[in-house]
N, C-alpha and C positions, 0 to 999 in steps of 0.2 A: 776923543772919541772913547777909546778904550777905556779912559778912566772913567765915564761918566755912568750913573746908575739910574733908573727909571724911579721918579717920585714916589713917594709910600701913600696909598690912599686907603682912608676908612672903609671897612666892608660897608657894603650898601644894605639898609635895612629895608626886609622884605615889605612890600605893599600888599595886605590882604584884602583889598578892596575888591579886584575881580571873584574872590572867592564869597563874597555877601550871599549868592543866591543859596550857598551852602553850609550857610551858618547855623542852622539846626542840626545838622546830621555831623559838623564838626562838634559842635557842643555834647552831643551824645557818645560820640567816639571820644571824647576827653572824661565824660563820667566814666565810660568802659575802662579805659586805662587807669583812672584811679581807684574803681574798684579792685582791679588787677593788682595794682599797688600796695591798697591795704591790705588786700588779702595774703598778698606773700609778705607783707612785714609783720603783720599782728595775729597770722594763724597760731601761734603759739600761744599767744595770750587767749586767742577765744577759746582754744580747746582746754586750756584751764579753767575759763569762765563757764564753761558748758558742764566741765564733770564737777564742778563746786555745785552747780545750780541741781545736777542731777542727785546728788547727795542729799541736798537739802529738801528736794521735793519726794524721795523717799524715806527721808527722817532717818538717816544713817548715823546721827549724831545721838540716837539711842543706844546705838552699840557701842559708844565710845566713853569712859567717864569723863564728866564735866571738868575736873581739874585739868585736862590735856586739851580740853578747847581753846584754850588760851593761846598754847605754843603752837598749835596746830593751825591757828586762826593767823599769828603772825608769821609761820612760815609761810603762809600760803600768799600773804600781803608780799611779804619778799619777793616771793617768786614771781609774783603778777607785776610788782614794780622793775623788775630785771629783766621780764619779757617785754614788757613796755617799752624800756631804755631800746632793747634791741631794735624793736620795731620801729623808735623813731628813727636810730641811724640808717635802719634800711629804708628808711620812706623816703621816693624818689618822686617830687612832684610832676606832671606829665605838664609838656607846653604844648602851645598852640601846634608848632611844628609837629612833634608827637601824633597828636591828634589826625594832622594832614598826612602824615605817613602810614598812620593804620588805616585810613579810608582807602589810600594808595594800593594797598598791599595785596588789596584784592581785585584791583583792575588793572588792566594791560597798557600799559606806556606811561604809566603816573600822570594822569591828566590834572590833577589838582595842581600837583608840583609845578607841571609845565605851565600852570595859568599865572604863576607867580614870578615866572620868567621874565625878561626885558631884552630886546635885541639891543646890540652894543651899538649898531648906528644902522638907520634905514635911509636916511638922505631924502632926495628927490627921486628915488629910482620906484617907478609906478611897479614895477614885476616886482620888487622885493616888498614892498607894502602888501600888494594882492597876496603874495605867499606865505607872508605872516599873518596876515588877516586867515586865510582859510586855515592855518594850522590853528589859531586860537579858537577858532568856531566849532574845529572837530575836535579839541580836548574838552570844551564846554559840552559837547554834546556827549563825550564819554563821560564827563564827571556828574552828568546828570544820572547814569545809570549806579554811582555809589551807594553801599548799602552799610549801614553801621554794624562790623562784627559781633558777635557775642564775647564776652570775657572769655579769656584763654589763660586758665591758671595752670599750671602743673608742678603740684606739690610732691610728686612721687621720689623725686632725686633730693628732697630737702627731708621727706617724713617717708623714709622706706618701711618703716615699720607700721604704719598706716594707724600712729597714734591719733590723727584727727577725725578718723571715722570710727575708732573706738569711743571718742568724746561723744560725737554726733549721736552716736545708736545709744551710748547711755543717759543722754539727756531726751532721745524719743523714747524710751522705753520708762521714762519718769514721767514724762508728760502722761502716758497712755496708761500707768497703773497708779499714779497718785491718786486718783478721784477729787480734784480737787473742785470740778464744778458741783459734783452731788453729795461734798464731804457733809458730814452733820458735826455741828459745833457743839462743845459743851465748855461750862466753864472749866477752866482750868485750875484756880489759884481760890484762896481762902476768899477775897474779895469779888470773885467773877470777873475780874478784871482780862484775865489769860486766856486765850482762846484756844482750842487743839483741834485739825482736822481728822475726823474718825473715819477710815473707809467703811462704805455698807457693807453688811455679811453679804457673803455669796458662798459659792460652792462649786466643785467639779469632782466629777463619779466615773471611774472607768470598770466595765467588767472585763475579765482577761480570761478567756477559756485556754485549758490547756493545750501547750504547743504541740502535741501529737495530734490533736483532733485537725490542726489547719484552718481553725474556724477565726474570722477577724477579730480585734478588741473592738468592743462595743463602748462609744464615749455617750456619756450620758450625763451635759450638761443642764443647766435649769431652762434653758430654751429647746433642750432636744431629750426627747423621753425623760422628762421629769415626772411624769406621772404615766406609767406604762406596765404593760405585763411582758415578761421577759421568761425566753426559756433558755436555760444554761446549762452545761454538763456537770454534773458532778465536779468537785475539784478545781472549778472556775474560782479566780482570784477578785475579790470585789474591793476596790480603792476607793477612797472618799477623802478630798481633799477640802478643807474649809478657809474662808479668806475673812478678812476684818473682825470685828467685835461684837459677840453676840452672846446670846444666851442659849447655846447648840444643846439638843436632844438625840439619842438615836434610839430607835425602837427594832431591834434584829429579831428576825424569826428564822434565818436561813443558814445560819453559822453554826448554829447548834449549841452555842456559848455563853446566850446572854449577855452580849457585850453591853458595857454602861460606857458613854461618851464622857471623858474626863475635861474640867475646865480649859486645862491648860494642851490639851490634845488637838491637833489641827490636820494630822496625817494619820489614816487609818486603813488597813488592809486584812481580811479575813477573807478564808476561803467557804464558797457555796456547799454545804452537804446535806441539804435537805429543802425542801418547798418550804416557803413562806413568804413573809412580808418584811420589808426594809423601810423604814419611813424616818427622814429628818425633818427635825422641827428646829426652829427658832424664836423662843419667846412666845409658844406655842403654837406658833403659825406653822403649816406643812411646806415646806421648801422643796421637798423630792419625797414620791412614794412610789414604790417599785414591788410589782408581785410578780415573785421569782417560783419559777417551776423549774425544779431540778430533774435534769433527766440520766437515769443512769446509763454507764457506759455496758453494752451488750458484750458478753464473751464472743469471743472467736469461735469460728467453726472452721472444722476441719473434715474432709474426706479424701478419700483413697478406694474408689472403687474396680479400677481397671488392673487387670492382673499383671503381676510383674513380666515385664519383658526383658530379651536379652539381645544386645547389639551385637554386629557380626564380629567383636573383638571381644566378645564377652564380657562387656560392661551391663552393670544391671539399668535399668530403666523402668523407674517408679513413677507414674504419673500422682500428683496430687493437686487437690482446689482446697484454696483458704478464703475467708470471708471476714469481715470485721466492718462495724457500721463507720468507724474512722480508718484504721488503717493497721494492716499486718507489720510490725517492727522487728519481729526476730523469727528464725524459726532454727529446727534443729533434728536429727536424725540418731537414732541408739539402735546398734544391731545385736543381739545377745543369742546366744547358743542354745536352742530349743532342746536341751540334752534329754529328756524324756521324750522325745520323739525320733531320736538318734537311732538308726539300726546297729549295735552294738555288736560287731562282729568282725572277725580277724582284728586287725591292729588297732578297731576300736574297742576291743574289752578290755585293755588295762584304764584305770583312773586316769582323767584327762590331765593336762597340765594347759588347762584355757588360758587365752590370753584376754587383756582388759577387752570390755567392748568397742563395738566399731561405732565411733562417733564423729560428728561433724555438722556444718550449718545447713541448710534447705537453702538450694538459688530462690534469691526474692531479686525483682526488679529494682536497678539503681533509681531510675525515676519513673516517672509516672505514679498512676493509680495503685494502690496498694489495698485497696479494699476489697477488690475480689480479683485473686490470684490462680492462676491455673497454668502450672509449671511441671518441669519434670528433673527428677533424682537421678542423674546419673554418674555413676562411680564404679570403677573396676576394680573388684574383690577377688578376681582369680587367685592372687598368689596367697590369699589367706587362709589361716585353716578352717573358716566356716564356708570356703566356697562349697558348692553343691551340696551344703548339710543343710537340714532343716534349723530354722531363725526365727527369732521375735524382732521383727522390725516396728519401732515405736518412733512416730512424728511427735512433732509438737511445735507450736506454732503461741506466740504471745502479741498482745497489741500493749498500747502506750501505757495502758493503766495496770499493767503487771499482768492481766487475767491469759490464761492459757487455754489451749484445747489439747488433748491427747489423744491419738490413734494408733492402736496396736494391731498388728494382723501377722500370720504366723504363714511361713512360705520357706520354700526352698532358695537358697541365696543363689542366684544364677552365676555362673563363671565360664570362663574359655572352655570349649569343647575338644577333647583329643579323640580322633578317630583311629591315628594310627595304634594298634595294640600295645606295641614296645613304649610308645610314648604314655599312654594311659597307664600301663602298668608301673612305671617311673612316677609319674605323678600320685598315684594310689600310695606308693612308698614315702614319697616326699609328706604326703599327708598323714599318713601313719607317724612320723618320724615328729611333725608338729603335734601330733596329739599326746604323745607322751614320749619322753626319754628311756622307759623301760623297753620303747620298740626298736631299740638301738641296735642290739643284737640281731632280732629279726628283719630287719630292713637291709642289714647289711649281708644278712645272709642270701635275703632274696636278690639282691642286686648281683650278688656274685654268680648266681646262678643264673641270671640274665646274662652276664657277659662272659659266662664261661664258654669258650669253643662256640662263639656264634657263629651260627649259619651265614652262608652268603647272602648279604642283603638285608640282613637283620639290622643292622646299623647301615644308615645311609651315607654315612663319610668316617673318616679317621677320627675328625675331631670329635665327634658325637659319642664315638668308642671311648676315644682318651678321657674326656671328661669325665664320664662315667667312671672309670677306673680310678680317676684323680680323687672324687666322690668317695669311694669305697676305701682308698688309702689315707684320705684325712679322717673318716669316721675312725678307721683304726688307732690311727695314732692319737686322735683327739680323744678317744675314749679309754686311754690307758690312765690318761688324769681327771677322769670325770667329765663328760661333755658338759658346756654350761651352755646356756640359753643363746648366747651370742655365738658361740661355736655351731649350735644347732641351726639358725638362722641362717651361719655361712652356707652350711652344705644344703641347707633347703634350696638357697637362692642358686646354687650351681646346679642342683637337679633340676630345677624350674629350666633353666637355661638348656640343659640336655634337651629337655621332653620337646620345649620349644623347637631348638635345631632339629631333632626329630620328625615334629609334625611338619615344618614348613618345609622340611629339605634343602635342596640348593636351589635357591631364587635367584642364582645371579642374572640369569638371562629370562627373555620374555617365553623361551621354550620350554625351561626347565619349570616356571612358575605354571604354566598351562598342563602341564603332564603332572605337577602335583594337584592342581585344582580337580581334576581328573580322576587322579588315583583316591583322594578323600571324598570325592561325592560317591564314588565306588565303595569305598568303606562305610561311607555312612549307610549306604543301603542295606550292604552286608549284613552289618553288627547293630541294626534297628535304632536308627538315630530318630529323633522326633520330628514333627513337620517343620515347625520353627526351623532345626539344624539344617534339614535336608534345604529350606528355602535359602538360607544362607549361604549354602556350600554351594547350589545353582546360581545365587548371585557373584559368589566369588569365581565359578568358569565361567560365566558370562563376560565378567572383569577381564579375567586371562586370556581369555579369547580376542577381545578386542584389543587388550595390549599386545599380544602376538601378532593381529593381521598388522596393528600402526607400524610396528618393528619393522614387518618385512616391508609394508609397504614404503618405509623410511630407507630400507636398504635398496630397493628395486630404486628410489630415485637418486639417491647418492651414485649407485655404479651409474646410472644412465644409460643401461643396455637396454637397445630397442628389442634385439632378439629375446630378453629376458620378459620383456611385457608379452611380446607375442606368443612364448611359450606357455606362459602364465594364463594368458587369454585361450587358447586353445587347450590348455588341461583341464581338470576336474574342476568346474567352477558351481558356487553354490551360492544365490542372492542374500543379502542381509537379511532382508524380511524372511526367507527361508531357514537359515540359521535360527533366527531368533523364533521361527514356530516353532522348530524341533524342541531350542531350550525351555520354551512356554509348555511343550507338550510333556518335555519330563518333568516340569514341574507340576503340572494339573494332575500327572497320575502318579505323584509321590503324594499329593493330598489326598488323592481317592483312594491312599492305599495299594495300588497295582504295582509294586515295587520289581516284579518280576518284568512287568511290560518295561518301565522306565530305565530298569538294567539292559533291555536288549537297543531302546533307543540309545540309550549312552553308548553301548560298544556299538551303535552305527556311527555315531558321531565320532568318537574315536579312529575308527578306521578312516572316515573321510579326511580328518586331519592329520592322518599318517599318511596318505595318501598324497594330500597336498604338500607335506614336509619332503617327501620324495621327488615331486616334481620341482622343488625348491633347490635340491641337492644336484638334480640332473641338469641344473641351467647354467650353462658357461656363462657366468657375468662378472667382471671385476677382479679375476683370478689375478694374482700378483702384485697383489697392493700390500702395503706395510701393514694395514689393519686386519687383511686376512692372515697373515703372516703371526700376527701378534694372537689372533684367535686360534691359529694351529697350534701356536707354544702354550695357550692355555690348555688345549685338549691334552697335548704331550705333558706338561706339569700334572695333571689330574693324574695319568697314568701312572706317572712314577710315583704320585702321592699315595695311590693303590696299592702299588707293589710294596712302598714301604710300609703300608700298614699291612699288608699280608707278612712281609717279613717279620713284624713285631709280633703278629699273633702265632708265627712259628717258633718264634722263639721263649713266648709264653708256653707253648708245647713241650718244646726241647727241655724248657724248666722245671717241666713237671707240674704245669698249671692248666694246663691243655689236657685232649683226650687221646685218640689214638694216633696221634704222631701225621697224620694225612693234614694234605694242604689244600688250601680253596685256590681255583686256578691257577695251577703251577705254571711258573714262568722259565725256570732252568730248563737246561737240557736233560738233569737227571729227574724232573716232574717237582724238584723243590722251586721255593721264591728264589728271586736272584739276593747274592748277599750285598751286604751292607757296602762292598768296596766297588761293585759291580752299578749298584744304585749313585754310589759317588760319583764315578764315570760317566754314567748317562747324566747326572745334573749338570756336571760341567760341561759336556757336550750342548745340553740345552741352554746354560748360560752363554756359551759363546755363540749358539745361533742369535740370542737375545740381542748380544752387544751386536751381531752383524745387521738385525734388525734395526737398531738405534742409526748406524752408519749409512742404513739405506733411506732413512728419514721419518723411523717412527720413533720422533722426538717428543718424550713428554715424562713430566717428573713422577709420575708415578711407574711409567717402565724402568724410569734408574733405580726405584726403590726396589722394583721386582727382582732387578739384575743384584742387587746388594743380598738381599733375601735369598737367591737361588746359590750365593757364594756363601753365605752362612750355612744353608741346609747342606751344601756340599761337604764343609769344614766337617759338622756333625755327624754326616754318613761315616766320613773317614774315622771318626773316633768311635764310631759304634753306638752313638746315642740318639737311637732312633725317634724316640718320644720328642726331642727338642727339634731333630729334623723335620717331623711333622709338622711343630707349630710354624716352623718357619716357611715350609711348602705352603702351608696355609695361607700363611702372610702375604707370600709370592703371588699366590692366584688371586686374592682380594686386589692385589696392587695393579695385575693384569688387568682384572676387569675395570680397575678404574683408568688404567691407561686407554682401555679400547674405548671408552665412553669419553677419554678427551681425545682420542684420533678424530671419532664422528664429528665431535664439535668443530674441530679444527677443519676437516672436511665440508661441514654445513657452513662454515664462515668462510671459506676459500671460493665455493662453486659458484657465489653472486648471480645464481640464475643460468649461468650459461648452458645446462641441459634443457630439454623442453621436456617436459613427462607428460605432455597433453594426451599422449596415446598409451600413458602408462596404466595396467591395471593390477589390483591385488588379486591375491590367491581366489577371493570370491567374486573375480568379475567388477569390482568396484573401481572406476575411476580415481586413480591418484591424485591428491590434492598438491596445490605448490607449495605446500609446508611439510610434505610426507604424508599428511595424514590421509583419510580416508574420504572422499566425499559421499557426507550422509543425507545429500539432499534429494534421492530418489528412491531412497531404502526406507521408508515409512512403515511401519507396522500397521497392516489392516486393520479395522475395529470389527472383528469378527471373532467367533467362538472357536474353540480347538477342533472341533471336529470338522468344521469348514476348512478351517488352515490346514489340515493334516490331508483333506481331500485333495485340496488345492495345489499340495505339494505333489502328492501322488502323480496327479495327471501332468505338472508341469515336468516331472523325472521322465514320463512315459513319453509326452512330446518330445522332448529330446532326444530319449532313446532311439525315437523312430525316424529322427533327420539323418537323413544318410550324407548331409554335407557336413556333417561335425565328425571331428578325429575319430578314428577306431577305439584310440585307448578312452576317448571319454565314454564313447559309447557302452565301451564293457563294462566301464565303471559304472555308469547307469542302469547298466542290466543288475549288477549285481547289487545295487540296491534295490531294485524291482523285486529281486528274489528276497530279500533280508525281510521287505513287507510284507 
């Protein structure tokens, strides 16, 4: 048995009789397969035939010499035979089984193939027969839903470059533009037997306005505006394109050139420069007739009627408006000195070394409409020679046609104001130096007189005094070889820094900025500042007060001391609206010229702020923190720097550069400033204290840099280099301030909202917000006039002063306010 094998039988030929009901759909499926097979096999040959047909329809043979056509035709024939052979080899005729499988591919269970199946054995089993009958019935029902699929040809892999699409496009273009149906026939040979298809004569025309107008291109076809009136801007380009063969003639009255259309010209462009008529004829017949109205481009307009304003930082603000019928394409300004209007006194007597005029571009919108512009030229020329001098300001705008509008006005060039007398004097000498190098000796002498034995408080810091002396020394040794313009500009920049430092003072803290803003407003009232400058100074004071109150509120929240909040609430308070009313009243008095009254109200405000600062200093909150230790170190470093500055002044006097040998604010036991060695010992002690604070938790990179600056300052003091020591001490103080800010940021990050500041109030009696800021929700300024607000302020002060439940200290303070009013 193991050696026996089953007999081999021939495969059974399928019986297609059960598929007779579906013969039609099977035939269409087979045709679909034939179409797919032919396309896949012969698409290269079809593409070649399409390209050749397109070439014949477009009559491309006229561009090839006749003797080359034999070679081209032979090459095309060989290529066609080769492609045809490839197609024949690829051709695989589809069978009936392929058609059945294609129909089955879209049906579940392949019912057509299932109808061709035959059971291997049924016998007399009734159940098996019934089951088979039910199966065939279900398959016939499913096969009845068969649909012939559309041909699915995917040539992307075989033709990745899309050559078939190029051939189809070329054939489509040739069929559209060959004009075969309407071709005119004429005798081509001498016997009249050769015929040639000649396209009918036609044209296209465009009118393209200049790009700067933003107007669209107008298409003038025979069916669209072939006979019309057109309004075009001068400079528009008229383009005419002719097709076919004909006797064309052009009558032109809009280009100003009397154009004549040559027989072999089929593409012509010319500009529109005047109103006129353009007529196109073919064999005497009018094909196009356009009546052109040329519209001239109006020049732009420029106005600047508003007075020149000045921002708080001294920048010039000049409003201007410009209009054009299309768009403004550019603008510029030019500022020159009005020499005839300059008051030639003091340092301005010498012949000037005038710099080049100030020039720049006017601000124009990047997007949007440029036909009507209203903008403001803002530029800061405070450091230029022309600052605060009469100038001629020339504005110019241009349009796309190159036309321009120019506006000139004479005025004084705004610049930053200096109210501190010393800063104003330095700025004046700086201007004289820029005016002429002949003023060098005079400027040097004036600066030496200013810095000679300065009175206490004249220079706000040692740095400002030292920078002034540096400028004097540089002028001295630079003048030996002749001061160049670059060296002059270097000294002028240094003097500017000194003046700004003196004017701004020490603004390292909110309290210092507040004091400086109060002092600047006081100086403005005393020195006759203009109404605009006084308004700027009042705004500066308002901002400084707000910043100071915000800083105090943050400190209260960071310390988290309830006793401090209660002390502030029970101390001298003033609502924000009342404070705002007081500032508004000061500003109103300034506008009305009542400067004595404004000075009195300013003194009252200063007294209130001082009382509030005293209350804050008496509050026992947050003592012993690293941040307070660093603040105390900063204060001691400032005192040490002041002593070093006085020591330097004393050395100037001892060396014959100062007056009577008396000292300012004596520190030593014998009435003289401390020696350099004593200063070095104090610097070393302060450095040790700084290191101790770092060990206790005051850890910040800025503090470590401050400690290194202190060490360098100590070494320079021991060497007797007071100037270098002052520089290092100034850097140490700057790093200490940075360190304080870093510690405050660390405290805010580590607080995480553990303290509840709900009951905390700032010195004005306002609730402190969660972020350390002041709640502004209930402090809106009432919309009333100044007199009513002042009266309400007095009534509120009287009411609080009469309240016996208020602390005695607060009632005394309110009574003093009433006495002042």
